[in-house]
PASEBA-1860 file (N, C-alpha, C; in nm, 3 decimals):
! residues 203
1> MQTKITVP> 13.807/8.539/12.642/13.717/8.427/12.615/13.708/8.402/12.465 ~ 13.707/8.276/12.426/13.697/8.240/12.285/13.570/8.159/12.258 ~ 13.509/8.188/12.145/13.394/8.111/12.097/13.422/8.069/11.955 ~ 13.395/7.943/11.923/13.421/7.892/11.788/13.290/7.851/11.721 ~ 13.278/7.886/11.595/13.162/7.848/11.514/13.214/7.776/11.390 ~ 13.162/7.658/11.364/13.202/7.582/11.245/13.089/7.585/11.143 ~ 13.123/7.628/11.024/13.026/7.633/10.913/13.053/7.511/10.825 ~ 12.962/7.414/10.822/12.990/7.288/10.753/12.998/7.297/10.601
9> DSQIMVNL> 12.930/7.393/10.542/12.922/7.403/10.397/13.014/7.514/10.347 ~ 13.104/7.478/10.256/13.202/7.576/10.206/13.135/7.689/10.129 ~ 13.030/7.658/10.051/12.962/7.761/9.974/12.892/7.860/10.066 ~ 12.833/7.809/10.175/12.770/7.899/10.272/12.875/7.991/10.333 ~ 12.994/7.938/10.361/13.100/8.021/10.416/13.140/8.130/10.317 ~ 13.148/8.095/10.190/13.181/8.195/10.087/13.076/8.305/10.086 ~ 12.949/8.268/10.093/12.840/8.367/10.095/12.846/8.452/10.222 ~ 12.884/8.390/10.333/12.891/8.461/10.460/13.001/8.566/10.460
17> LGAGDEIL> 13.114/8.535/10.398/13.226/8.629/10.397/13.207/8.740/10.294 ~ 13.134/8.711/10.186/13.110/8.812/10.084/13.224/8.821/9.984 ~ 13.198/8.891/9.874/13.299/8.908/9.770/13.417/8.988/9.825 ~ 13.537/8.933/9.812/13.654/9.002/9.865/13.648/9.022/10.015 ~ 13.577/8.934/10.084/13.560/8.942/10.231/13.491/9.072/10.274 ~ 13.410/9.128/10.185/13.342/9.255/10.216/13.250/9.242/10.338 ~ 13.174/9.133/10.344/13.082/9.113/10.457/13.161/9.090/10.585 ~ 13.268/9.012/10.576/13.351/8.985/10.695/13.408/9.113/10.752
25> RLIERSLA> 13.459/9.201/10.666/13.516/9.327/10.715/13.410/9.412/10.785 ~ 13.289/9.414/10.729/13.182/9.490/10.792/13.146/9.429/10.928 ~ 13.142/9.297/10.936/13.113/9.230/11.064/13.219/9.266/11.167 ~ 13.345/9.264/11.125/13.455/9.296/11.217/13.443/9.439/11.269 ~ 13.404/9.531/11.181/13.388/9.671/11.224/13.268/9.689/11.316 ~ 13.169/9.602/11.302/13.044/9.617/11.377/13.050/9.556/11.517 ~ 13.151/9.472/11.542/13.157/9.398/11.669/13.272/9.445/11.756 ~ 13.253/9.434/11.887/13.361/9.464/11.981/13.459/9.349/11.990
33> SDVHVRGN> 13.414/9.228/11.964/13.501/9.110/11.968/13.588/9.102/11.842 ~ 13.702/9.032/11.854/13.787/9.006/11.738/13.734/8.881/11.667 ~ 13.733/8.886/11.535/13.683/8.775/11.455/13.794/8.727/11.362 ~ 13.824/8.597/11.368/13.924/8.538/11.280/13.862/8.418/11.209 ~ 13.889/8.408/11.079/13.834/8.298/11.000/13.949/8.214/10.944 ~ 13.941/8.086/10.966/14.039/7.992/10.909/13.962/7.873/10.853 ~ 13.965/7.859/10.722/13.888/7.752/10.661/13.739/7.774/10.685 ~ 13.675/7.675/10.743/13.532/7.686/10.773/13.506/7.713/10.920
41> EITITGAP> 13.608/7.757/10.992/13.593/7.782/11.136/13.608/7.931/11.166 ~ 13.513/7.983/11.242/13.515/8.123/11.285/13.549/8.126/11.433 ~ 13.653/8.202/11.469/13.693/8.216/11.609/13.663/8.357/11.656 ~ 13.586/8.368/11.762/13.547/8.497/11.818/13.615/8.513/11.953 ~ 13.687/8.623/11.972/13.760/8.647/12.096/13.719/8.781/12.156 ~ 13.677/8.778/12.281/13.636/8.902/12.347/13.567/8.875/12.478 ~ 13.503/8.978/12.532/13.429/8.964/12.657/13.307/8.874/12.634 ~ 13.260/8.805/12.738/13.146/8.713/12.721/13.024/8.777/12.655
49> ADNALAER> 12.987/8.898/12.698/12.869/8.963/12.640/12.891/8.997/12.493 ~ 13.013/9.043/12.460/13.044/9.077/12.320/13.045/8.952/12.233 ~ 13.100/8.843/12.288/13.102/8.718/12.212/12.961/8.664/12.188 ~ 12.875/8.681/12.288/12.736/8.634/12.274/12.666/8.709/12.161 ~ 12.690/8.841/12.153/12.631/8.920/12.045/12.687/8.875/11.910 ~ 12.817/8.853/11.903/12.880/8.810/11.778/12.827/8.673/11.734 ~ 12.815/8.582/11.830/12.765/8.448/11.797/12.622/8.454/11.745 ~ 12.540/8.538/11.808/12.402/8.551/11.762/12.396/8.615/11.624
57> LFTELLEL> 12.486/8.710/11.598/12.490/8.773/11.466/12.520/8.669/11.358 ~ 12.621/8.587/11.381/12.654/8.484/11.283/12.540/8.384/11.266 ~ 12.473/8.351/11.376/12.359/8.259/11.369/12.249/8.315/11.279 ~ 12.218/8.444/11.297/12.113/8.507/11.217/12.153/8.518/11.070 ~ 12.280/8.555/11.045/12.326/8.569/10.907/12.327/8.433/10.835 ~ 12.369/8.330/10.907/12.369/8.196/10.848/12.226/8.150/10.816 ~ 12.132/8.186/10.901/11.993/8.148/10.874/11.939/8.222/10.752 ~ 11.977/8.349/10.736/11.936/8.424/10.617/11.987/8.354/10.491
65> IEKGETLT> 12.113/8.311/10.494/12.172/8.243/10.378/12.100/8.111/10.352 ~ 12.073/8.035/10.458/12.007/7.905/10.442/11.864/7.919/10.389 ~ 11.804/8.037/10.412/11.670/8.062/10.359/11.673/8.111/10.215 ~ 11.793/8.115/10.157/11.806/8.153/10.017/11.829/8.301/9.993 ~ 11.852/8.378/10.099/11.875/8.521/10.084/12.019/8.549/10.042 ~ 12.037/8.649/9.958/12.170/8.696/9.924/12.214/8.795/10.031 ~ 12.321/8.764/10.100/12.364/8.848/10.211/12.425/8.977/10.157 ~ 12.375/9.089/10.204/12.424/9.220/10.163/12.473/9.298/10.284
73> TDAVRRTV> 12.550/9.403/10.258/12.597/9.487/10.369/12.479/9.552/10.440 ~ 12.375/9.587/10.364/12.256/9.647/10.426/12.190/9.548/10.521 ~ 12.179/9.421/10.480/12.118/9.320/10.567/12.200/9.300/10.694 ~ 12.333/9.306/10.681/12.420/9.291/10.799/12.398/9.408/10.895 ~ 12.395/9.530/10.841/12.376/9.648/10.927/12.241/9.641/10.998 ~ 12.138/9.602/10.926/12.005/9.594/10.987/12.001/9.485/11.093 ~ 12.068/9.373/11.068/12.071/9.265/11.166/12.144/9.308/11.292 ~ 12.258/9.373/11.275/12.334/9.424/11.391/12.249/9.521/11.471
81> GMLEQGTA> 12.181/9.613/11.401/12.098/9.712/11.469/11.988/9.648/11.552 ~ 11.923/9.546/11.496/11.815/9.478/11.570/11.870/9.405/11.692 ~ 11.984/9.339/11.676/12.042/9.266/11.788/12.086/9.360/11.900 ~ 12.139/9.475/11.863/12.183/9.572/11.964/12.066/9.630/12.042 ~ 11.947/9.630/11.981/11.828/9.677/12.052/11.781/9.576/12.156 ~ 11.828/9.452/12.145/11.792/9.350/12.242/11.647/9.308/12.236 ~ 11.588/9.312/12.117/11.446/9.278/12.103/11.427/9.126/12.094 ~ 11.305/9.083/12.118/11.275/8.939/12.114/11.265/8.888/11.970
89> ERPAEVLT> 11.229/8.976/11.876/11.214/8.933/11.737/11.349/8.895/11.678 ~ 11.349/8.791/11.599/11.472/8.746/11.534/11.490/8.820/11.401 ~ 11.608/8.880/11.378/11.630/8.952/11.252/11.606/8.866/11.129 ~ 11.644/8.738/11.133/11.625/8.651/11.017/11.477/8.636/10.983 ~ 11.391/8.641/11.083/11.247/8.632/11.058/11.192/8.764/11.007 ~ 11.243/8.876/11.063/11.197/9.008/11.020/11.232/9.032/10.874 ~ 11.355/9.000/10.836/11.405/9.032/10.703/11.360/8.935/10.595 ~ 11.290/8.828/10.633/11.241/8.732/10.533/11.089/8.721/10.534
97> LNILSRRG> 11.022/8.818/10.599/10.875/8.818/10.602/10.822/8.875/10.471 ~ 10.779/8.790/10.382/10.729/8.834/10.251/10.584/8.879/10.261 ~ 10.557/8.998/10.209/10.419/9.048/10.202/10.362/9.021/10.063 ~ 10.435/9.063/9.962/10.391/9.044/9.823/10.512/9.016/9.735 ~ 10.490/8.944/9.627/10.593/8.924/9.526/10.532/8.957/9.391 ~ 10.598/9.044/9.317/10.547/9.083/9.185/10.664/9.118/9.095 ~ 10.662/9.064/8.974/10.765/9.089/8.874/10.904/9.059/8.930 ~ 10.915/8.952/9.006/11.043/8.912/9.061/11.091/8.994/9.178
105> RTIRPKTL> 11.008/9.087/9.224/11.045/9.173/9.336/10.958/9.141/9.456 ~ 11.020/9.127/9.571/10.947/9.093/9.693/10.938/9.215/9.783 ~ 10.818/9.241/9.833/10.797/9.350/9.928/10.797/9.290/10.068 ~ 10.882/9.343/10.155/10.893/9.292/10.290/10.941/9.403/10.383 ~ 10.921/9.388/10.514/10.974/9.487/10.608/11.127/9.488/10.604 ~ 11.184/9.606/10.627/11.330/9.616/10.630/11.384/9.649/10.769 ~ 11.295/9.687/10.858/11.336/9.722/10.994/11.242/9.658/11.094 ~ 11.284/9.659/11.220/11.200/9.605/11.326/11.072/9.686/11.339
113> GQKRYVDS> 11.084/9.820/11.326/10.966/9.906/11.334/10.866/9.874/11.223 ~ 10.915/9.849/11.103/10.826/9.814/10.992/10.760/9.679/11.016 ~ 10.835/9.584/11.073/10.777/9.453/11.104/10.663/9.468/11.205 ~ 10.683/9.550/11.307/10.579/9.570/11.408/10.459/9.643/11.348 ~ 10.485/9.734/11.255/10.378/9.805/11.186/10.292/9.707/11.106 ~ 10.358/9.617/11.033/10.287/9.515/10.955/10.208/9.423/11.047 ~ 10.268/9.384/11.159/10.197/9.298/11.255/10.074/9.369/11.311 ~ 10.085/9.500/11.333/9.970/9.577/11.383/9.858/9.580/11.280
121> IDGHTIVF> 9.894/9.594/11.153/9.793/9.591/11.047/9.723/9.456/11.044 ~ 9.799/9.349/11.065/9.740/9.215/11.067/9.645/9.196/11.184 ~ 9.677/9.261/11.296/9.602/9.233/11.418/9.494/9.333/11.455 ~ 9.483/9.443/11.380/9.387/9.547/11.416/9.311/9.597/11.294 ~ 9.188/9.639/11.316/9.106/9.691/11.206/9.155/9.827/11.159 ~ 9.196/9.913/11.252/9.245/10.047/11.219/9.384/10.064/11.280 ~ 9.477/10.113/11.199/9.614/10.139/11.247/9.654/10.279/11.203 ~ 9.704/10.359/11.296/9.754/10.492/11.264/9.907/10.483/11.252
129> GIGPAGTG> 9.958/10.518/11.135/10.103/10.518/11.114/10.156/10.660/11.128 ~ 10.240/10.682/11.227/10.294/10.815/11.255/10.446/10.809/11.243 ~ 10.502/10.900/11.166/10.646/10.901/11.152/10.688/10.988/11.035 ~ 10.819/11.009/11.020/10.869/11.095/10.913/10.845/11.035/10.776 ~ 10.852/11.120/10.675/10.833/11.074/10.536/10.944/10.978/10.497 ~ 10.909/10.885/10.410/11.009/10.793/10.357/11.040/10.674/10.444 ~ 10.956/10.645/10.543/10.982/10.531/10.632/10.894/10.410/10.599 ~ 10.822/10.416/10.488/10.748/10.298/10.441/10.605/10.286/10.490
137> KTYLAMAK> 10.552/10.389/10.554/10.417/10.378/10.611/10.312/10.352/10.502 ~ 10.308/10.439/10.401/10.209/10.425/10.295/10.236/10.302/10.210 ~ 10.361/10.279/10.176/10.397/10.167/10.089/10.359/10.033/10.151 ~ 10.393/10.013/10.278/10.361/9.887/10.343/10.211/9.870/10.364 ~ 10.143/9.981/10.396/9.997/9.974/10.413/9.930/9.933/10.283 ~ 9.975/9.991/10.171/9.917/9.954/10.042/9.951/9.809/10.006 ~ 10.073/9.766/10.040/10.111/9.627/10.013/10.022/9.531/10.090 ~ 9.994/9.563/10.216/9.906/9.478/10.297/9.764/9.480/10.242
145> AVQALQAK> 9.720/9.595/10.192/9.586/9.604/10.134/9.575/9.516/10.009 ~ 9.676/9.523/9.924/9.675/9.441/9.802/9.686/9.293/9.838 ~ 9.765/9.262/9.940/9.774/9.123/9.986/9.637/9.071/10.030 ~ 9.564/9.153/10.104/9.430/9.114/10.149/9.335/9.098/10.031 ~ 9.350/9.185/9.931/9.266/9.176/9.811/9.294/9.046/9.735 ~ 9.421/9.015/9.720/9.458/8.893/9.647/9.414/8.767/9.721 ~ 9.414/8.775/9.855/9.372/8.660/9.936/9.220/8.653/9.952 ~ 9.150/8.749/9.886/9.003/8.757/9.892/8.951/8.780/10.034
153> QVNRIILT> 9.035/8.843/10.117/8.989/8.885/10.249/8.904/9.011/10.238 ~ 8.927/9.088/10.131/8.845/9.205/10.099/8.816/9.199/9.950 ~ 8.714/9.271/9.904/8.685/9.271/9.760/8.710/9.406/9.695 ~ 8.756/9.502/9.772/8.782/9.634/9.715/8.875/9.713/9.807 ~ 8.962/9.793/9.747/9.045/9.887/9.822/8.994/10.027/9.791 ~ 8.957/10.100/9.893/8.904/10.235/9.875/9.007/10.335/9.927 ~ 9.051/10.425/9.839/9.145/10.530/9.878/9.068/10.658/9.904 ~ 9.083/10.714/10.021/9.014/10.839/10.054/9.115/10.946/10.090
161> RPAVEAGS> 9.086/11.067/10.052/9.176/11.177/10.085/9.143/11.230/10.223 ~ 9.242/11.287/10.292/9.214/11.347/10.423/9.130/11.473/10.407 ~ 9.055/11.507/10.511/8.976/11.630/10.507/9.066/11.750/10.492 ~ 9.183/11.745/10.555/9.282/11.853/10.545/9.415/11.792/10.506 ~ 9.469/11.837/10.394/9.599/11.787/10.351/9.708/11.840/10.443 ~ 9.816/11.766/10.454/9.931/11.812/10.532/9.980/11.944/10.476 ~ 9.996/12.043/10.561/10.042/12.174/10.519/9.933/12.264/10.466 ~ 9.808/12.214/10.466/9.696/12.294/10.416/9.611/12.343/10.531
169> GSASCPAR> 9.556/12.460/10.517/9.475/12.515/10.624/9.326/12.505/10.598 ~ 9.287/12.446/10.485/9.144/12.439/10.454/9.108/12.297/10.415 ~ 8.982/12.266/10.433/8.934/12.131/10.400/8.842/12.138/10.280 ~ 8.844/12.032/10.200/8.752/12.023/10.087/8.726/11.877/10.060 ~ 8.610/11.849/10.005/8.572/11.710/9.978/8.530/11.698/9.832 ~ 8.624/11.676/9.741/8.587/11.664/9.600/8.501/11.541/9.578 ~ 8.421/11.546/9.472/8.331/11.435/9.445/8.407/11.310/9.405 ~ 8.524/11.329/9.350/8.600/11.212/9.304/8.747/11.233/9.334
177> STRRSTPT> 8.814/11.128/9.384/8.956/11.135/9.412/9.033/11.095/9.287 ~ 9.116/11.183/9.239/9.204/11.151/9.127/9.345/11.188/9.167 ~ 9.439/11.147/9.086/9.578/11.176/9.118/9.603/11.326/9.123 ~ 9.528/11.402/9.042/9.550/11.546/9.039/9.488/11.616/9.159 ~ 9.388/11.555/9.219/9.314/11.626/9.324/9.389/11.632/9.455 ~ 9.478/11.539/9.480/9.548/11.538/9.608/9.676/11.458/9.599 ~ 9.784/11.512/9.651/9.910/11.437/9.652/9.898/11.305/9.728 ~ 9.819/11.305/9.835/9.805/11.184/9.915/9.747/11.070/9.833
185> CGRCTTRC> 9.635/11.095/9.762/9.574/10.990/9.681/9.665/10.953/9.564 ~ 9.738/11.051/9.512/9.832/11.021/9.404/9.937/10.922/9.449 ~ 9.993/10.946/9.568/10.095/10.855/9.621/10.037/10.717/9.646 ~ 9.916/10.712/9.702/9.853/10.583/9.731/9.824/10.506/9.602 ~ 9.774/10.578/9.500/9.744/10.513/9.373/9.871/10.457/9.310 ~ 9.980/10.535/9.317/10.108/10.488/9.264/10.153/10.361/9.334 ~ 10.143/10.359/9.466/10.186/10.241/9.541/10.096/10.122/9.515 ~ 9.966/10.149/9.498/9.872/10.040/9.469/9.905/9.978/9.334
193> TTCSTPSR> 9.935/10.062/9.234/9.970/10.013/9.101/10.100/9.934/9.105 ~ 10.195/9.979/9.187/10.323/9.910/9.200/10.304/9.771/9.258 ~ 10.213/9.759/9.354/10.194/9.632/9.426/10.104/9.534/9.354 ~ 10.017/9.583/9.263/9.920/9.494/9.199/9.932/9.503/9.048 ~ 9.854/9.422/8.979/9.854/9.426/8.834/9.771/9.544/8.786 ~ 9.805/9.605/8.671/9.731/9.722/8.623/9.582/9.698/8.608 ~ 9.542/9.575/8.571/9.400/9.547/8.550/9.320/9.552/8.679 ~ 9.389/9.543/8.795/9.318/9.540/8.922/9.323/9.674/8.993
201> SRA> 9.393/9.772/8.936/9.403/9.902/9.003/9.345/10.010/8.915 ~ 9.251/10.086/8.970/9.189/10.198/8.900/9.180/10.315/8.997 ~ 9.204/10.436/8.945/9.193/10.555/9.030/9.048/10.580/9.063
END
């Protein structure tokens, strides 16, 4: 079975293929279908289900480009991963959901799980983030807190330390939370400072 996609804009096609066809090669490795490009036409050959996945991948990548995003290999891998999960959320919407922009840098979810985490923060008063270190739980939570502060939905962000630190067997409640008193508050303060202006963040 063959499926054809025509990209009307030559510059968009250049962005889609990547420098030295780097993006195209990654797409070819990621799909079960064969992909051939001639001019502005993409021909996909394979089983119906494989072609449907490939067509949806190109649709999402083209939408990312049309939204002004620079297509990267990381964005392609994340898009493929989301599509293979068969979720209802569109990768182009997940990867372009801006939470905050500061100093030319935009904070946004990078995975479907992070998008759902952010949606939970929007929809609930209390959210428990459970997962391994380095998955964006604290960073995204602080970004959402700063977003709410900037939108005047709240007038203060209060950082509190846990009664028992991870890996600790005893509890203590210091009179004041400082970066030295607890790694948790130190990490939160760092993320708060990263997301907001220095004049608005105090330990």
